C-alpha positions in Angstrom: 5.1 10.5 -3.7 3.8 8.3 -0.9 0.3 7.0 -0.8 -1.7 5.1 1.8 -4.8 3.2 0.6 -7.0 2.0 3.4 -10.2 -0.1 3.2 -12.0 -3.1 4.6 -11.7 -6.6 3.4 -12.6 -6.8 -0.3 -13.1 -3.1 -0.5 -11.1 -2.7 -3.7 -8.0 -1.2 -2.1 -5.4 -3.6 -3.6 -7.0 -3.3 -7.1 -6.8 0.4 -6.8 -3.2 0.3 -5.6 -2.3 -1.9 -8.6 -4.0 0.5 -11.0 -2.2 3.5 -9.5 1.1 1.7 -9.7 0.5 0.8 -13.4 -0.5 4.3 -14.2 2.6 5.7 -12.6 4.5 4.9 -15.7 7.4 3.6 -13.5 8.8 0.1 -13.2 6.9 -1.5 -10.3 8.1 -3.8 -7.5 5.4 -5.5 -5.5 6.4 -5.8 -1.8 4.3 -8.7 -0.5 3.9 -9.1 3.3 1.5 -12.1 3.3 2.7 -15.4 4.5 0.6 -18.3 3.4 2.2 -21.1 5.5 -0.5 -23.8 5.8 -3.5 -21.4 5.6 -5.5 -22.5 2.5 -7.5 -19.3 2.4 -4.4 -17.1 2.5 -2.8 -19.3 -0.2 -5.9 -18.6 -2.4 -5.7 -14.9 -1.7 -2.1 -14.8 -2.7 -2.7 -16.8 -5.9 -5.5 -14.3 -6.8 -3.2 -11.3 -6.3 -0.4 -13.0 -8.3 -2.8 -13.7 -11.2 -4.0 -10.1 -11.3 -0.5 -8.5 -11.3 1.4 -7.9 -14.6 4.1 -10.6 -15.0 6.8 -8.0 -15.6 6.5 -6.5 -12.1 9.2 -7.3 -9.6 8.3 -9.2 -6.5 9.9 -9.0 -3.0 8.4 -11.1 -0.2 9.2 -9.8 3.3 8.7 -10.8 6.9 9.5 -8.4 9.7 12.2 -6.6 7.6 9.9 -4.3 5.7 12.0 -1.2 6.4 15.1 -3.0 5.0 13.3 -4.2 1.9 11.9 -0.7 1.2 15.4 0.8 1.6 17.0 -1.8 -0.6 14.5 -1.4 -3.5 13.4 2.3 -3.5 14.8 4.3 -6.4 13.9 7.7 -7.8 12.3 6.3 -10.9 10.7 3.2 -9.2 7.2 2.5 -7.8 7.0 0.2 -4.8 3.6 -1.2 -3.9 3.4 -2.6 -0.3 0.5 -5.0 0.2 -0.3 -4.9 3.1 0.7 -3.2 6.3 -1.8 -5.0 8.5 -0.6 -8.4 7.4 2.9 -7.2 8.2 1.7 -5.9 11.6 0.1 -9.3 12.3 3.4 -11.0 11.6 5.1 -8.7 14.0 2.6 -9.3 16.7 2.5 -13.0 16.3 6.2 -13.7 15.6 8.2 -11.2 17.6 8.4 -10.1 21.1 6.9 -6.6 21.9 10.3 -4.8 21.9 11.3 -6.3 18.5 7.9 -5.6 17.0 8.0 -2.0 18.2 11.6 -1.6 16.8 10.5 -3.0 13.4 7.6 -0.5 13.3 9.8 2.4 14.3 12.4 1.5 11.7 9.7 1.4 9.0 8.2 4.8 10.1 11.7 6.4 10.4 12.7 5.2 7.0 9.6 6.5 5.1 10.9 10.1 4.9 14.1 9.0 3.2 12.6 6.8 0.5 12.9 8.1 -3.1 10.5 7.2 -5.8 6.8 6.4 -5.6 5.5 4.3 -2.7 2.0 3.0 -2.5 1.0 1.3 0.8 -2.1 -0.8 1.2 -3.7 -1.5 4.6 -6.9 -2.9 6.1 -8.9 -0.3 8.0 -10.1 -2.5 10.9 -11.2 0.0 13.5 -14.5 1.1 12.2 -16.5 -1.7 13.9 -17.0 -3.0 17.4 -14.1 -3.2 19.9 -12.7 -6.7 19.8 -13.2 -8.9 22.8 -9.8 -10.7 22.8 -6.6 -9.1 24.1 -4.6 -9.9 20.9 -7.4 -8.5 18.7 -7.6 -5.3 20.8 -3.8 -5.0 20.7 -3.9 -5.4 16.9 -6.6 -2.8 16.2 -4.9 -0.3 18.6 -1.5 -0.8 17.0 -3.0 -0.7 13.4 -4.7 2.5 14.3 -1.5 4.1 15.5 0.4 2.8 12.5 -2.2 4.2 10.1 -2.1 7.6 11.8 1.7 7.7 11.7 1.8 6.6 8.0 -1.0 9.0 7.0 0.7 11.9 8.6 3.7 11.4 6.3 1.9 10.3 3.2 1.2 12.8 0.4 -2.2 11.1 -0.4 -4.5 9.0 1.8 -7.4 7.1 0.2 -10.2 5.2 1.8 -11.9 2.6 -0.4 -15.5 1.6 0.2 -17.3 -0.8 -2.2 -14.6 -0.3 -4.8 -14.9 3.5 -4.7 -11.9 5.6 -3.7 -12.4 8.5 -1.3 -9.4 10.9 -1.1 -8.9 11.9 2.5 -5.7 13.8 2.1 -3.9 15.1 -1.0 -4.8 15.6 -4.6 -7.7 13.9 -6.3 -7.1 11.6 -9.2 -9.0 9.7 -11.9 -9.3 6.0 -11.1 
């Protein structure tokens, strides 16, 4: 089972993903893509997410190597929760050249079909507003849109969260 949960900032997407992971009844490994560095706000967000997660969940922190991390940790009776694809994409855009970033994205997309177990992916839906003025921002929203389309095409269920309310766009409904 593969699920993609989209939503805006503070829409409730991560909390929903965590509830779904917990209700899966499987051991959970949290795949964190955030990199705090010296960003105080990001450090606070990471601390908030850590405090909310059950202590017995596994944790894997990744950089550009998301495909490799998923392949290494996916098991038939395992739930992986990736939070979040857009932070991972930001890392690719800011840290790698275009070719390496495209290669990392393709490796991730190619590997999805082979992953066993339950995979929950969280991502920020950032293309519902105005077109960004800066070149990097436009590049980000365009690549995020393409990434979301490709992941949604493969996912069994796609959910959009708005104001903490899940809206199932693809797949079976559930009780949240």
